[in-house]
N, C-alpha and C positions, 0 to 999 in steps of 0.2 A: 790894620784892622783884619785883613785876611789872615795874617799870620796868627793873630790872637784867636780867631775862630778855629783855625786848624789845631792850635794848641789846646783849646777848650775841648774840641772833639776827641783829640788824642787822650786827654786826661779822663774824659768821661768813659771812653772805651777801656782804659786801664782800670778804672774803678769797677766797671761791670765785669771785666775779666777776673779781677781779684775776688769779687763777690762770688763768682762761679767757682773759682778755685777753693774758696773757703767752704762752700756748701759740699763740694766733693771731698775735700780733705778731711773735714770733721767726721764724715761717715766712714770713709775708707780707712783712715788712720785708727779710729776708735774700734771699728769692727775687727781690725787686725789684732787687737789686744786679747780677744777671746781665747784663741789658741795658745797665745803666750802664757796666759795665766792658768789655763788648763795644765800645761806642762810644768809651769813653775809650782803650782799647788801640789801636783802629784809628787814632785821631787822634795819640796821643802816641808810640806805638811804630812805626807804619807810615807816618806822614805824610812823614817825611824819606826813607824808602825809596821811597815813591811818587814823590817829587820826583826823587830821584837816578836812578831806573830808568824814568821816563816823560817827564821833561823834560830838555832839553839845556841845562845851566847852566854858565856859566864859573865860574872860581874866585871872581871878584868877586861874581857873582850868588849863589853858594852862601854866601859870607861874609855878604852882605846879608840873605839869608833867615835865616841863623843868628842874626845880630844882632837882626833883627826878633823872632824867637822869644824870645831872651833878654830883650829890653826889655819885650815884652808880658807875659811871664810874671812878671817882677819887678813891673811896674806893676799887673797883675791881682792879684798876691799882696798888694800894699799895700792894694788895695781890698777884700780879703777881710774885714777887721774892720768896714769900713763896711757891707758886705752883712750881716755878722753882726748889726750894730746894727739894721739895717732889719728883719731877721727877728725880732729880740728885741722890737721895737716893734709887730710885726704882730698885730692882733686881729681875727679873722674867725670866722664860725660854723664854718669848716672847720679852725680851728686856726691856729697861726702858722707851721707848716712846710709844709703841703700846698699852699697857693697858689703858693709859690715853686718847689716841686718841679714842679708842673704847668706853670707859665709857662716855667721853665727848660728842661724836656725838649722842649717843642714848638718853641721858638725855636732851641735848640741843634741839633736834628735837621735843621732846614732848612739851617743853616749847614754842618753836616757833609756833607750831600749836595752842596751847591754847591762845596765845596772840592775834591771828588773828580770833579766833572763838568765844570768849566770848561775850555774848550779854548783855552788861551793859552800863549804861549812868551815867553822872554826877559824884558825889562823890564816888559812888560805883565803877565806872570804875577806878577812880584815885587810890583808895586803891588796887584794883586788879592789876592795872598796876604796882604799886610799888613792890608788892610781886613777880610778874612774871618777872619784870625787873631785880631784884636782882638774881633770879634763873637763868635767861638767862646769865647774866654776869659770874656767878660762873661756870656754866656748859661749857660755851664756852671757858673760860680760860683754863680748863682742856685740851680741844682739841687743842686750838690755840698754847699754849706754847709747848706742846709735839710735834706738827706737825713741827713748825719752828725750834725747837731745834734739829731736826734730820739732818739739813743741814751739819753742821761740821762733824757729825758722818758718813756721807755718803762718804766724800772725803776730804782730806787735800791738794790735788793738786790745785794750784791757778786756772789753766785753767778749770779743771773739776768743781771746786766750782763755778766759774763764769757761766759755762754752766748750772749747776743745779739751781743756783739762778735765772738766766735769764729765764729758762724754767718754773720754778715754778711760777715766777711772770707773765710770759706770759699766762699760763693756769688759774692762779688766775684772771688775767685781762680778760680772755675770759669768766669766770664765771660772772664777774662784768658786762661785755658787754651784755651777754645774759639776765641777770637780768634787767639791765637798758633798754634793748631793748623790752623785752617781758612783763614785769610787767605792765608798763603804758598801753600798748595796751590791755591787758587782764583785766584791772581793771577800765579804764577810757574811757568814750565816747562810740562810736558806737560799738567798739569791746569788751566791757566789758562783762565778763561771767555773764549770768543772767540779763543783762541790768542794773547792779548795781555794784558799787565799793565794797559794803559790801560782796556780793556773790563772786565777783572776787578775793578779797584778801583771803577769806576762802579757795577756791579751789587752788589758787596759793601757799599758805603756805603749804598745804598738799603735793602737787607735789614736791616742793622744798625740804621739809624735807626728803622725800623718796630719792631724788637724793643725798642729803647730806650724808645720811647713806650709800648709795651704793658706792659713791666715796671714803669715808673713809675706808670702808671695803676692798676696792681694795688696798689701801695703806697698811693696816694691813696684808693682805694676800700676797702681792707681793713685798714689799720693803725688801731688805736684809741689815741689819745693820752690821757694823763691830763688831766682838765679843768683849765683854768687857775684858780687860786684868785682870789677877788674882789679881793684885795689886789694881785695881779699885774696884773689888768685895769685897775686904776686907777693903776698905777705911773707915775712920772715918765718922760717920754721920755728915751732915752739918746742923748746927743750924742757927737760924735767925741772931744772931750776926755775924756769919761768912759770911752769905750771904751779909749782909750790908757792911762788911769789904771788901769782894771780889769786889763788884760793885763800892763802893765809893772810894776805894784806887786805882782803875784803872782809871786814869785821861782820858785816851783815850775813855773808855766806857762812862764816864760822858759827854765828849764833843760830842761823837757820838749820845748820847741820845737826846741832844739838837738839833743836826742836823736832826735827825729823827722827832722830834716834829715839827720843822718848815717845813720840807718836807711834812709831813702829812697835816699840815694846808694849805700849798700851793695847794695841790691837792684837798682838801676837799671842799673848799668854793664854787667853781664853780658848783659842783654837788649838794651841800647843798641847794643853792638858785635857781639852774637852773630850776627845775620842776615847782615851783610856778611862777618864772619869765616868763617861756614860756606859762603857762596857762593864766597869766594875759595879756601878750603881743600878743599871737597868738591863744588863744582859748583853751577851756577845752576839749581836745581830745588827747588820749594817743599817737596816731601816730604823733602828732606834736613834740614829744620829740625824735622820732625814728632816724631821720637823724642826729640830734644833738648828740645823744648818740653814733651812729655809728662812726661819725667823731672823737669824743673824745676818744672812746674806740679803734678805729683803730689806732689812734696816739700812744696809750699806747702799743698796740700789736706790732706795727711797731718798737717802741723803743726797746722792749725786743728782737726782732729778729736781729736788727742791732747793738746792743750794743757790742757783742763780736767782731764784725768787727771794730767798732770804737776804741776799746781798742788796736787794732794792729797799729793804725795810730796816736792816740792821747793819752796823759796822762789823768788821771781822772780829774785833775784840769782844763785842757783845755775843756773837755767834759762838766764839770759843768758850765763854763763860757758860752759855746754855748747854754746850756739849759736855762740859765737865760736870755740871749738875745732873744731867741725864745718866752719865756713867756712874756717879756715886750712888744715885737712887737704885740703879740696876744691880750693882754689886752688893749693896747692903741687903736688898730684898733677896738676892741669891743666897747669901749666907744664912739669913733667917729662915727662908722657906725650906731649903735643903736640910736644915737642922731640925725643924719642928714639924714639918708636914710628913706624916708617916705613910699616907696612902701614895703608892708609887705612881699611879696614873695621874693623880692630881699634881703631885710634885713635878712630874715630867712636863706637864702643860704649863705650869707656873714657870719652870725653868726656861721654856721657850719664849714666854712673854718677857721674862727678864732679859733674855738675849736680844730682844728687839730694842729695849732701852739702851743696853750696853753697846749694841752695834751702831746705833745712831750717834751716840756720843763719841765713840772711837773713830768712826768714819768721817764725821764732820771735822774733827781735829786733824786727822791725817790729810784730808783734802785741802784744808787751809794751809797746812805746813808745805804741801807741794806747790801751792800757788805763791806762798811767801818766797820759796826758792826761785820760782820762775821770775819773780819781780826783781830779784837781785841781778839779773842779766843786764837790764837797762841801767841799774845803779852802777854796775861794773863799767859799762860803756861810758857813763857820765864821768866816772872817776879816772878811767885809764884810756878812753878812746877806743877800746876793744870790747866786743860782746862776749866772745869765748863761751858760747852756749854749751858745747860738749864738755869743756872742763868744769864749768859750774854745775851742770846737770849730772856729772859723774859723782857729785856729792850724794845724790839720792840713792843710787844702788850701793854706794859705799856705806852709808848709814844703815841701809837695810841689812847689809851683811854684818855690820857691827852689832846690830840688834839681834840678828840670828845667832851670832856667836854667844852673846850674853844669854839669850834664850836657851841655847843648847847647854850652856853651863848650868843654868838653873834646873833644867830638865834632868841632867845627869845627877846632880846632887840630890834632888827630890826623889827620883826613881830608885837610886841606890839606897837612900835613907829608908824608904818604905818597903824595900824588897820586892819591887814589881816584877823583876825578871824571874823570880821563883814561880810566879803565876804564868807569865807569858811563855816561858820555855815549855811548860806542859801543853799549852795551847798550840805552840809551834809543832810539837811532836804529833799532835792530832792532825794538824793541817797537812803535814808531810805524809803521815800514815794513810790518809784518805786517798792519796795518789798511788803510793806503793802497794797498798793492800785494800782496794776499794770494796772487796767482797765483805770484809769484816767491818771496816770503818765506813759504814753507810752514813747518810746524812743524819738519820735519827740517832744512831749510836754516837757519832761525833758530837752532836748537839748535847746529848745527855752527859757525856764525859766532860765537855767544857763547862756546862752548868755546875757540875760538882766541883770543878777546879775553882770557878769564880766564887763559890760559896765559902772558900777559905779566905777570901779577902776580908780584912777586919774593918770595923768602923773607924779605927784610927787612921787607916790607910786612906779612906775616902775623905775623911775630915781634913787631913793634911793637904790633899790635892785641892780641896775646896778653899782652904785658907790662902794658899799660894795664888790660886786663880783670882781671888777677890782683892786681896790686900795689895799685892805688888802693882797691878795696873793703876789703882788709884794713886799710889805714890808716884809712879812714872809720869802719869798725865799731869799731876799737880806740879811737878818740876817743870815739865814742858810748858804749861800755861804760865808759870811764873817767869820763865825766860822770855816768852813772847811778850808779856806785858811790860817787862822792865828793859829788855835789850833790843828788841826788833823795832826799828825806826821807820821802815817804809810802809806807812799806812796808806790809805786810799788817796789822801790829799798830797802826801809826799810823792807818791808814784806819779800822779798827774803832773806835778811840778817837774819831775825828772823827764817825763815825756815831752813836755813843753820846751824845756831847755835843750833837749836833744834835737827837736825840730828846728829850733832857732839856729843851732850850730850847723845843721845840714843846709839851711837856707843861706848861710853866709858864704 
């Protein structure tokens, strides 16, 4: 009897301790994502804009830069499972995730600043770009896979995992919103630091690199991982062949990887073309993108807040169907309003309202895709006896990079087809002249010059951008939804069955 009482007290204390860890982890882990996504958004969403509007590039050089980005992202994505295996085999007193989070953030921040501060043009810039781009991908992968691989290690409770995933995506979305909100204002138009995009991007890159380091140090210092069991510490090292076997023998991981790919493509194209579309349609002023970004970002933030409540009333498949419907409504309205509303002010506000619908639809689908992947960890444990979180979660950044590669290919083809560099090169000359000859290139003179350049943009150019922005996301999400409905088998009931079976095995 006395033994049972002591055992009961011990279990109660363990439950309270785990509850305290969960409270702390969900906030510390999630808040750490703000700086990450500030840095990630600066690099992935604004790097090409930085090049187009601060460097004078020929069509050949632009194509070379695009091809470098495509190849590097594919190659880096292939290396993701290798990095996942390295993390899986890491055993330190700081855990298996934190060392790589720490190393990755420090090295990546240095590369980030270098990319936005080197003063090179032409072929010299293309060569330097290739070198730095490879380094950025390598160092960010260290941090990215380690960070997201922590999710299953923080909790195996479905509700807690949903909360952590939702909060992490919420604060990551906040970082994305802040980046999309502030970077254009601080680099373009009347609010540009130093009256030039060149100076603006230099300062912004340094500030964001510092915030990236600070946020990830917060995670390293504050997150409490579940201790590794002794059997895991003595586990056999995982080689490349075993990594491939683990990932490709788990059919649910393979299907989920495709769902993640199409979810990423769905969300990416609106923002990929959005900045240049707004500059061409509404003027070269950073604040012109502000309300658009706020609406799109607020939709994402709202989605992450309401998702836990939606799961109480609807199944995941029902939520996916609702998200697809919202996306279709938003994009159809976008095509119609931008074509037929002639008043620019009204058209702009309608565009922002449409971004709200599109944002909710895309964010819901991507959030669910991330949760579907998380649930394959227990499925893998049931099938093989091993969890392999880092290996499975390496699928997420891998698909993100495949998505970015396809996205860059589409951007390259579209921009070269419509002749966008003819316009951006003239703006780039003005941005650099405002630094080298500020007495002549005053803010007013530069603004007037750029307005005259933008007036050369044809209706066909903006319509082509509009069509690509609307049509392709609907197709991509449609494919992703179809795969989810037909091929993904771990629904809510099946996941509970898997957890129950795993608990029975542990009790034996």
